[in-house]
C-alpha positions in Angstrom: -14.2 -78.9 16.8 -13.2 -76.3 14.7 -12.9 -73.1 17.1 -14.6 -70.5 15.4 -13.4 -67.0 15.2 -14.5 -64.3 17.1 -16.4 -61.6 15.7 -13.8 -59.3 15.9 -10.0 -60.1 15.7 -6.8 -58.4 15.4 -5.2 -58.7 12.1 -1.7 -57.1 12.4 -0.6 -54.0 14.6 2.6 -52.0 12.6 4.4 -49.0 14.1 5.8 -46.7 11.9 7.9 -43.6 12.2 5.2 -41.2 14.1 2.1 -43.6 13.6 0.1 -46.6 14.2 -1.6 -48.6 11.7 -4.8 -51.2 13.7 -5.8 -53.7 11.0 -8.7 -56.0 12.1 -11.5 -58.6 10.8 -15.0 -58.2 11.6 -17.5 -60.0 11.1 -20.1 -58.7 8.2 -22.6 -59.2 9.8 -21.4 -56.5 12.4 -20.6 -54.7 9.3 -23.4 -54.2 7.3 -24.6 -50.7 7.4 -23.1 -49.6 10.6 -20.6 -47.5 11.3 -17.4 -48.3 13.1 -14.9 -46.6 15.2 -11.8 -48.0 17.2 -11.7 -46.1 20.8 -8.9 -46.1 23.1 -10.0 -46.1 27.1 -7.6 -45.2 30.0 -8.3 -47.7 32.4 -7.4 -46.2 35.8 -8.7 -42.0 34.5 -12.1 -43.1 33.3 -13.7 -40.6 31.0 -10.5 -40.0 28.8 -11.0 -41.9 25.4 -9.8 -41.0 22.0 -11.9 -42.1 19.1 -10.2 -43.0 15.2 -12.0 -43.4 12.0 -12.0 -47.1 10.6 -12.3 -48.3 7.0 -12.7 -50.7 5.0 -9.0 -52.8 3.0 -10.9 -55.9 2.1 -13.7 -57.9 1.9 -12.9 -61.5 2.2 -15.5 -64.8 2.9 -17.6 -64.0 5.9 -15.6 -61.3 7.0 -14.1 -57.4 6.5 -10.4 -56.5 7.1 -10.4 -52.9 8.7 -7.7 -50.4 9.1 -7.5 -47.8 11.6 -4.5 -45.0 11.7 -3.4 -43.2 15.1 -1.2 -40.5 14.8 1.0 -40.7 17.5 2.9 -37.5 18.0 0.0 -35.9 17.6 -2.0 -37.8 21.0 1.4 -37.6 22.5 0.2 -35.9 25.2 -2.5 -38.7 25.9 -0.4 -41.5 25.3 2.0 -40.0 27.6 0.2 -40.7 30.6 1.3 -43.6 33.2 -1.8 -46.2 32.7 -3.4 -48.3 30.6 -5.1 -48.2 27.1 -8.1 -50.9 26.6 -9.1 -51.2 23.1 -12.4 -51.2 21.6 -14.1 -51.0 18.5 -17.6 -49.4 18.5 -20.6 -50.3 16.1 -22.9 -47.5 16.1 -26.1 -48.2 13.3 -27.4 -44.7 14.3 -29.7 -45.2 16.9 -27.5 -47.4 19.9 -23.7 -48.2 19.6 -22.2 -51.5 20.8 -18.6 -51.9 22.5 -16.4 -55.0 21.7 -13.3 -55.4 23.2 -10.6 -56.1 20.1 -9.3 -59.8 20.2 -5.6 -60.8 19.9 -4.3 -63.9 17.8 -2.3 -66.0 20.2 1.0 -64.8 19.2 3.2 -62.3 20.7 3.3 -58.4 20.5 6.9 -58.3 21.7 8.7 -55.6 19.4 5.9 -52.9 18.6 7.1 -50.3 20.9 7.0 -46.7 20.3 9.2 -44.4 22.6 8.2 -41.0 23.0 12.3 -39.7 23.9 11.3 -36.3 24.6 9.1 -37.6 27.0 11.1 -40.2 28.8 7.8 -42.4 28.0 7.6 -46.2 26.1 3.9 -47.4 25.1 4.2 -50.5 23.8 0.6 -53.5 23.3 0.3 -56.3 25.1 -2.5 -59.1 25.2 -4.4 -59.5 28.2 -5.3 -62.8 29.7 -8.9 -62.6 28.1 -6.9 -62.2 24.9 -7.9 -59.0 24.6 -5.5 -55.8 22.7 -4.4 -53.1 25.1 -1.7 -50.5 25.5 0.5 -50.1 28.6 2.7 -46.1 28.7 5.9 -46.8 31.2 8.7 -44.6 32.3 11.8 -45.6 30.1 14.0 -47.9 30.7 14.8 -51.8 30.7 12.1 -53.8 29.5 13.1 -57.2 30.2 11.3 -60.8 29.5 11.8 -64.9 29.7 11.0 -67.1 26.5 12.1 -70.2 27.2 12.7 -71.6 30.6 13.8 -75.3 32.0 14.3 -77.0 34.7 16.4 -80.6 35.2 15.6 -83.1 37.8 18.9 -82.0 39.6 17.5 -78.7 40.0 19.1 -76.8 37.4 17.5 -73.8 35.7 17.9 -72.9 32.2 16.3 -70.0 31.0 16.4 -67.4 27.6 15.1 -64.2 26.3 15.5 -60.8 25.6 16.1 -57.3 26.8 15.0 -54.2 25.1 16.7 -50.7 27.2 14.3 -47.8 26.0 16.4 -45.5 28.0 20.2 -45.7 27.1 21.7 -45.8 23.7 25.2 -45.7 23.1 26.7 -47.2 25.8 30.2 -47.7 26.5 30.9 -51.7 27.3 27.5 -52.1 28.9 27.7 -55.0 30.9 24.4 -56.8 31.9 23.7 -59.6 34.5 20.5 -61.6 35.8 19.9 -59.9 39.9 18.0 -62.9 42.0 16.4 -61.7 45.4 14.0 -63.9 47.8 11.3 -62.9 48.7 12.8 -60.8 51.5 14.5 -58.7 48.4 17.4 -60.0 50.0 19.9 -60.1 47.4 20.8 -64.0 46.5 22.5 -63.7 43.4 24.7 -61.3 40.6 25.3 -63.6 37.8 26.7 -62.4 34.5 24.1 -63.0 31.3 25.3 -64.8 27.9 24.6 -62.5 25.2 23.3 -64.4 22.3 22.7 -61.4 19.8 22.4 -57.7 19.6 20.8 -55.6 17.4 20.0 -51.7 16.9 16.6 -51.1 17.9 14.5 -48.6 16.8 16.2 -44.6 17.1 19.5 -46.8 18.7 17.9 -48.2 21.7 19.3 -51.5 22.5 17.8 -54.9 22.0 19.4 -58.6 22.6 18.5 -62.1 23.3 20.5 -63.5 26.5 20.4 -66.9 28.1 22.0 -68.2 32.0 21.6 -70.8 34.4 21.2 -71.1 38.3 21.7 -74.3 39.8 19.1 -73.6 42.4 20.3 -76.4 45.1 23.2 -73.8 46.4 20.5 -70.9 47.2 18.4 -72.7 49.8 18.7 -71.4 53.2 15.9 -72.6 55.6 13.7 -75.9 55.4 11.0 -73.0 55.0 8.9 -71.6 52.3 11.5 -70.3 49.5 11.0 -67.8 46.7 13.2 -66.4 44.3 12.8 -63.4 42.0 14.5 -62.4 38.9 15.4 -58.7 37.5 18.1 -57.6 34.8 21.1 -55.2 35.8 23.3 -53.3 33.4 26.1 -51.0 34.0 28.0 -48.8 31.3 30.6 -46.0 30.9 29.5 -42.4 31.4 31.6 -39.4 32.2 34.6 -42.0 33.4 31.5 -43.0 36.1 30.1 -46.5 36.3 25.7 -46.3 35.6 23.7 -49.1 37.0 20.3 -49.6 35.5 18.3 -51.9 36.6 14.9 -53.8 35.1 11.3 -54.2 37.0 10.4 -57.9 37.8 11.8 -59.9 34.4 8.3 -61.3 33.0 7.2 -64.5 30.7 6.6 -63.3 27.4 2.9 -64.0 26.2 1.4 -67.0 25.3 4.9 -69.4 26.5 4.1 -72.1 29.2 6.9 -72.0 31.5 5.4 -74.4 34.3 8.0 -76.6 35.8 7.8 -78.6 38.5 10.8 -81.5 39.9 11.0 -83.3 43.6 14.7 -83.3 44.4 16.5 -84.4 47.7 18.6 -80.8 48.9 20.4 -81.3 52.6 18.3 -84.5 53.4 15.1 -83.2 52.4 12.8 -83.9 49.8 11.9 -80.9 48.2 9.5 -79.8 45.5 10.6 -77.1 43.4 8.0 -75.2 41.2 9.0 -72.8 38.4 5.9 -70.8 37.2 4.6 -67.1 36.0 2.5 -65.1 38.4 -1.0 -65.0 38.1 -1.8 -61.2 37.1 1.2 -59.9 36.4 2.8 -62.9 34.9 6.4 -62.6 36.4 8.9 -65.1 36.6 9.0 -66.7 40.0 10.2 -69.9 41.7 8.9 -71.9 44.1 10.5 -74.2 47.0 9.2 -76.3 49.8 10.1 -79.5 51.9 7.3 -82.1 49.7 5.3 -84.4 52.5 2.9 -86.6 49.9 -0.7 -85.8 52.3 -0.1 -82.3 52.5 0.6 -82.3 49.0 -2.7 -84.0 48.0 -4.6 -81.8 50.8 -3.3 -78.7 48.9 -4.9 -80.0 45.7 -7.9 -81.1 46.6 -8.0 -77.6 48.2 -7.1 -75.9 44.7 -9.7 -77.9 42.8 -12.7 -77.4 45.3 -11.7 -73.4 45.3 -11.8 -73.5 41.3 -15.2 -75.7 41.3 -16.0 -72.9 44.4 -16.0 -70.3 41.5 -18.3 -72.0 39.4 -21.8 -70.2 38.6 -22.9 -74.0 39.7 -22.1 -74.0 42.6 -23.4 -71.1 43.5 -26.8 -72.3 42.3 -26.1 -75.4 44.6 -25.6 -73.4 47.2 -28.5 -70.8 46.7 -30.6 -74.2 46.9 -29.0 -75.6 50.0 -29.5 -72.6 51.3 -33.1 -72.2 50.3 -33.6 -75.9 52.1 -32.3 -74.6 55.0 -34.3 -71.4 55.6 -36.9 -73.9 56.1 -35.8 -75.5 59.1 -37.3 -73.5 62.5 -35.9 -70.0 62.5 -33.3 -69.6 65.9 -35.3 -66.6 67.4 -32.5 -65.4 69.7 -29.9 -65.4 67.2 -28.5 -61.9 65.5 -25.9 -62.0 62.2 -24.2 -58.5 61.6 -22.6 -57.6 58.6 -20.4 -54.4 57.9 -19.2 -53.1 54.6 -19.3 -56.3 52.8 -17.7 -57.9 55.7 -14.2 -56.3 55.7 -15.1 -54.3 59.0 -15.9 -54.3 62.6 -17.5 -50.9 62.3 -20.2 -48.8 61.5 -24.2 -48.7 62.3 -23.5 -52.6 62.8 -21.0 -52.3 64.9 -23.1 -49.9 67.5 -26.0 -52.5 67.1 -23.7 -55.1 67.8 -22.2 -53.6 71.2 -25.9 -52.5 72.4 -27.1 -55.8 72.0 -23.9 -57.8 73.6 -24.6 -55.6 76.7 -28.1 -55.6 77.1 -29.7 -58.8 76.0 -26.9 -61.4 77.1 -30.0 -64.1 75.7 -29.2 -63.5 72.4 -26.5 -65.1 70.0 -24.4 -62.6 68.1 -22.5 -63.4 64.7 -20.6 -61.3 62.8 -20.2 -62.3 58.6 -16.6 -61.9 58.1 -15.0 -61.9 54.5 -12.1 -64.4 55.2 -9.6 -62.2 53.3 -10.4 -59.7 56.4 -10.2 -62.0 59.6 -7.1 -59.8 60.8 -9.7 -56.9 61.4 -11.7 -59.1 64.3 -8.6 -60.4 66.4 -9.0 -59.7 69.6 -12.1 -58.2 69.4 -13.9 -61.0 71.4 -16.7 -61.6 68.7 -17.8 -65.1 67.1 -17.5 -64.8 63.0 -18.1 -66.8 61.1 -16.6 -67.0 57.0 -18.6 -65.4 54.5 -20.2 -67.9 52.2 -19.2 -70.9 54.0 -21.3 -74.0 55.7 -21.5 -72.6 58.5 -22.6 -69.0 57.3 -25.1 -70.8 54.9 -26.7 -72.4 58.2 -26.2 -69.1 60.8 -27.7 -66.7 57.8 -30.6 -69.3 56.8 -32.1 -70.0 60.6 -30.8 -66.6 61.9 -34.0 -64.4 63.8 -32.5 -61.1 62.3 -29.8 -59.6 60.2 -27.7 -56.6 60.4 -25.9 -55.2 57.2 -25.3 -51.5 56.3 -24.3 -52.0 52.9 -26.4 -54.4 49.9 -26.0 -58.5 50.5 -25.2 -60.1 47.3 -28.3 -60.5 45.8 -28.8 -64.3 45.2 -28.9 -65.1 48.4 -32.6 -65.4 49.7 -34.0 -64.4 52.8 -35.9 -66.4 54.9 -39.6 -66.1 55.4 -38.8 -65.6 59.0 -35.5 -63.5 58.9 -36.3 -59.6 59.4 -33.5 -57.9 57.6 -32.3 -54.8 59.5 -30.7 -52.6 56.8 -28.9 -49.6 58.5 -27.3 -48.0 55.4 -24.0 -46.0 56.2 -24.7 -42.3 55.9 -27.0 -39.3 55.4 -27.3 -38.4 52.0 -25.9 -35.9 49.7 -25.1 -37.7 46.5 -28.1 -39.0 45.0 -28.9 -42.8 46.0 -30.0 -45.8 43.7 -33.2 -44.5 42.1 -32.6 -41.0 41.9 -29.4 -41.6 40.1 -29.6 -39.8 36.3 -26.9 -41.7 35.5 -24.2 -44.8 36.9 -20.6 -44.4 36.1 -19.7 -47.7 38.2 -17.5 -50.8 36.7 -19.5 -54.2 35.8 -23.0 -52.1 35.5 -25.0 -50.1 33.5 -27.3 -47.6 35.2 -30.6 -49.6 34.1 -28.8 -53.1 35.6 -27.7 -51.3 38.7 -31.5 -49.5 39.9 -33.0 -52.9 38.8 -30.4 -54.9 41.2 -30.5 -52.0 43.7 -34.8 -52.2 43.9 -35.0 -56.1 44.4 -32.2 -56.1 47.3 -34.5 -52.9 49.3 -37.3 -54.9 48.5 -36.1 -57.5 51.4 -35.7 -54.8 54.0 -38.1 -54.7 56.8 -36.6 -52.3 58.8 -34.4 -49.4 57.2 -32.7 -46.9 59.9 -32.6 -43.2 59.3 -30.8 -40.4 61.0 -33.3 -37.6 60.5 -37.0 -37.1 58.7 -35.0 -35.3 55.8 -33.1 -38.7 55.1 -36.6 -40.5 55.5 -37.9 -39.1 52.9 -35.2 -40.2 50.3 -34.7 -43.5 51.3 -38.5 -44.2 51.0 -38.4 -42.8 47.2 -34.9 -43.9 46.2 -35.1 -47.5 48.1 -38.8 -47.5 47.1 -39.0 -48.3 50.6 -42.2 -49.9 52.1 -42.1 -51.2 55.2 -40.8 -50.0 58.7 -38.5 -46.9 58.7 -36.8 -46.4 62.4 -36.1 -42.4 62.4 -33.5 -43.0 65.1 -30.6 -40.7 64.8 -27.2 -43.1 63.7 -26.4 -45.7 66.1 -22.7 -45.4 65.4 -22.7 -41.5 66.4 -23.7 -42.9 70.2 -19.9 -42.8 70.9 -19.3 -39.5 70.2 -21.8 -38.7 72.6 -20.6 -41.3 75.2 -16.5 -41.0 74.8 -16.5 -37.2 73.6 -14.1 -36.2 77.3 -10.0 -35.1 76.8 -9.3 -38.4 79.1 -10.6 -40.8 76.4 -9.1 -38.6 73.5 -5.8 -38.8 74.9 -5.9 -42.6 75.8 -6.7 -43.0 71.7 -3.6 -40.4 70.9 -1.5 -42.6 72.8 -3.1 -46.1 71.4 -2.5 -44.4 67.7 0.5 -43.3 68.4 -0.1 -39.9 67.5 1.9 -37.0 69.0 -0.2 -35.4 71.6 1.1 -31.2 71.3 -0.4 -31.2 67.7 -3.8 -30.8 66.6 -5.0 -32.9 64.1 -6.3 -32.2 60.4 -8.7 -35.3 59.2 -8.8 -35.7 55.6 -11.6 -38.3 55.1 -12.6 -37.8 50.9 -15.3 -39.7 49.1 -14.6 -41.9 46.0 -15.3 -41.7 42.6 -17.5 -43.2 41.0 -15.4 -43.5 37.2 -12.3 -44.1 38.7 -11.5 -47.3 39.3 -9.2 -50.5 39.0 -11.8 -52.8 39.2 -15.1 -53.2 40.7 -15.5 -52.7 44.2 -11.5 -51.4 43.7 -11.7 -47.3 43.2 -8.9 -45.4 42.2 -7.9 -42.1 44.6 -5.8 -39.3 43.0 -4.6 -37.0 46.3 -4.8 -33.7 45.6 -3.6 -32.9 48.5 0.1 -31.2 48.0 1.1 -32.5 51.7 4.6 -30.5 51.3 2.7 -26.9 51.1 1.0 -27.7 54.2 3.6 -29.2 56.1 5.5 -26.2 55.1 2.5 -24.2 56.6 0.9 -26.1 58.9 3.6 -28.6 60.4 4.5 -26.3 63.5 1.0 -27.3 65.4 -0.6 -29.4 63.3 -0.4 -33.1 62.1 -2.7 -34.6 59.2 -4.9 -37.8 59.1 -5.7 -39.3 56.2 -8.4 -41.7 56.3 -9.8 -43.0 52.7 -13.0 -44.6 51.9 -13.7 -48.4 52.4 -13.5 -48.6 48.5 -10.6 -46.6 47.2 -7.9 -48.8 46.6 -5.1 -47.0 47.1 -1.8 -47.1 49.6 -0.5 -44.1 49.8 3.2 -44.0 50.8 3.6 -41.1 53.1 7.4 -42.0 54.0 8.7 -38.1 52.8 6.2 -36.6 55.3 7.0 -39.0 58.4 5.9 -37.0 61.5 3.6 -34.7 59.8 1.5 -37.2 57.4 -0.4 -40.4 58.8 -2.3 -43.1 56.8 -5.8 -44.4 58.7 -7.2 -45.7 55.3 -6.9 -49.0 57.0 -8.2 -48.0 60.3 -11.6 -49.4 60.4 -13.9 -47.3 62.9 -13.8 -44.1 62.1 -15.3 -42.9 64.6 -13.2 -42.6 67.2 -10.6 -40.8 64.6 -13.8 -38.3 64.6 -12.7 -37.9 68.3 -9.6 -36.9 68.7 -9.5 -34.8 65.3 -9.9 -30.9 65.7 -10.8 -30.0 62.2 -12.6 -32.3 59.1 -11.6 -31.4 56.1 -13.7 -34.2 53.2 -15.4 -33.3 49.9 -18.7 -35.1 49.2 -18.7 -38.5 52.0 -21.7 -38.1 54.2 -18.8 -38.1 57.1 -19.6 -34.6 57.3 -23.3 -34.8 58.8 -21.5 -37.2 61.9 -18.6 -35.1 62.6 -21.2 -32.4 62.8 -22.0 -33.8 66.2 -18.9 -32.7 67.5 -19.7 -29.2 66.3 -15.9 -28.7 65.3 -14.4 -26.8 62.6 -15.2 -28.5 59.1 -13.8 -27.8 55.6 -14.7 -28.6 52.2 -12.5 -29.5 49.6 -14.1 -29.9 46.4 -11.9 -29.4 43.8 -14.0 -31.3 40.7 -17.4 -29.8 42.5 -18.8 -29.1 38.9 -17.8 -32.9 37.3 -19.1 -34.9 40.2 -22.2 -32.8 41.0 -22.9 -32.3 37.0 -21.9 -35.9 36.0 -21.0 -38.1 38.2 -24.3 -37.8 40.9 -25.9 -34.5 41.5 -26.4 -33.6 45.3 -29.9 -33.3 47.2 -29.9 -29.9 48.1 -27.7 -26.9 47.6 -24.3 -28.1 48.7 -22.2 -25.1 47.8 -25.0 -22.8 49.8 -25.6 -25.0 52.6 -22.5 -26.8 53.9 -21.6 -26.3 57.0 -18.2 -25.0 56.3 -16.4 -23.2 53.3 -15.6 -24.9 50.0 -12.1 -24.9 49.1 -10.3 -26.1 45.5 -6.8 -25.5 45.8 -4.3 -26.7 49.0 -4.0 -23.0 49.6 -7.4 -22.2 50.2 -7.4 -25.5 52.4 -4.9 -23.8 54.6 -6.5 -20.4 54.7 -10.0 -22.1 56.0 -7.8 -23.9 58.6 -6.4 -20.2 60.2 -9.8 -18.4 59.5 -11.6 -21.9 61.7 -9.2 -21.3 64.2 -9.8 -18.0 65.0 -13.0 -18.0 64.1 -14.8 -21.7 64.8 -17.5 -22.7 63.6 -19.7 -21.2 60.0 -22.3 -18.9 59.9 -24.7 -21.5 58.5 -23.6 -24.7 60.8 -26.3 -24.2 63.7 -29.5 -24.4 60.8 -27.3 -27.4 59.6 -27.1 -29.0 63.1 -31.4 -28.6 63.6 -31.8 -30.2 60.5 -30.1 -33.0 60.5 -28.4 -34.0 64.0 -31.5 -33.2 66.0 -32.1 -37.0 67.1 -28.2 -37.6 68.3 -28.4 -37.6 71.6 -26.5 -41.3 72.3 -29.2 -43.2 72.4 -29.6 -44.3 68.9 -28.9 -47.9 69.2 -31.5 -48.0 72.2 -34.1 -46.6 69.7 -33.6 -49.2 66.9 -33.5 -52.4 69.2 -36.9 -51.1 71.2 -38.0 -51.0 68.1 -36.9 -54.1 66.7 -37.4 -56.3 69.6 -41.3 -54.9 70.2 -42.6 -57.9 71.1 -40.2 -60.4 71.1 -40.6 -63.3 73.8 -37.0 -63.8 74.1 -36.5 -59.4 74.3 
């Protein structure tokens, strides 16, 4: 059967001296009476976009050929930021807009670069795994690709490809090498490349084709798993010195299939060699291991099962099995806990678990854990079940109680005899669920988000509230109509139980933090519109750490604690001894105890931290956008915040020095009486007494 042409598909892409022309075909039924625009969206900096007019070039059969011109010099600032640009076609009928990704044909787009020499940046098009057209901006340098690979039965790896150097021109005596490292980045080989052809390329930058060979058995060092990675190295003369430049890892050209396998004997052992491209970045990679037929079969079965698990049919089957299992008699002495989608042993569920473990030994307690985060539960002496496993299904479907602080997947049905205790995870400052005017999160829209949220909240039997202010908001925003337990937050019990000098010193030793320095805890929230993908949010560290170290380093250290949805890993090596990243430390309550100041923004952490009666500073450099566009606030945060609001690092430093002298803000006591009046270390007890009231097992 002939495959139908997509609604909108790239026809050609041409880069001129200062502009780019994108031509595409579109079905006539999408064109009729509508206005078309081409839009470039920055993937990692949501909200930044460029829109260009589109004109009709030709009508043919059922499609029209359209064209958009992009002035690359006029828009150089937009293109110069290192990021990915996704290409969309916007169709406007006067009443509403539809948005389509522009698909590219199955052909390479390799030599369509645009080089901003003065900015040191290069823009180039590429095709995603779903054949969508995108652009990437990178720093000028070496772009290395492999286009052909061959592996023979003896283990000889032959390859060829091309390299573009967008950074240097008019090189003297250039030499080119293939650099091979193992998975520990140790150098294995550095071999000269055979240069097949060299050409001038865009403003005299170099383009050359190469080939090479590598006899893989020569480099086997152990009987374990071996990986090889590939880079290009260039050397040339400049001012009587030898300059060396390295490429990023060599990538496979788009639409090339370079997968090869071979079974060979090396040092008396039968080994399997796999040459392939990595899944996400398409890097050239070689994997070698001792071959075992039974293990190989088991591995293939697991791979096929994993692929099968990802299919919608399995979800339907699992859901049916879950419903059938839930018809079995409920296990009345069973409780299953989950914190932040199974990623952590933390927050309100942890506090409720610890209280129940100590006071209700006749209950069977489980933790629902995402298998990727099992390491967070090691050494905790808790019984875990892997999320969505067969065992998890039987435990969840028959448990007497579910305890969670975030939403469960919507497709999971709640058994009739199970009680669902939703603890939530913060006193609300930002607008929630049905109260939100607009939703800017990936993978959803405002209507869909609200509908799904309210479907989930309809399953809750109990909802824990830290104060009457929260209860009123929760009832409306979650459309919650069952039992509200106004108890204070269980997670804050420890702030009353363990707030002693002895415990704080013990924690500092455990965290390997200096005991003679005061601690500034920086704990900001995430931004709905800055993300890498669903559930993975981008965060730009706006604190000027060098300035803070210069001004405060003699007396203070900084501990960073990002929100669990933030995907960043910060390199704090330059600030060793001053800045520490504790984002992966699961339970923030112990970081509260050891800190002397809290610096935050719109995160609900400040409601909890107030229990310690320590100074707080609000670093709100983007408050106008956050307040007016992203979320909005439930109360006048700018007037009622229990600490100063600042917008620069200099102001953060100044506020810390003032707080050191003056202590808490004048508004603190009113804030404490409104939001912390229930907290006294007894919240977990209050919750379980209410939930288990009448339970014969309690």
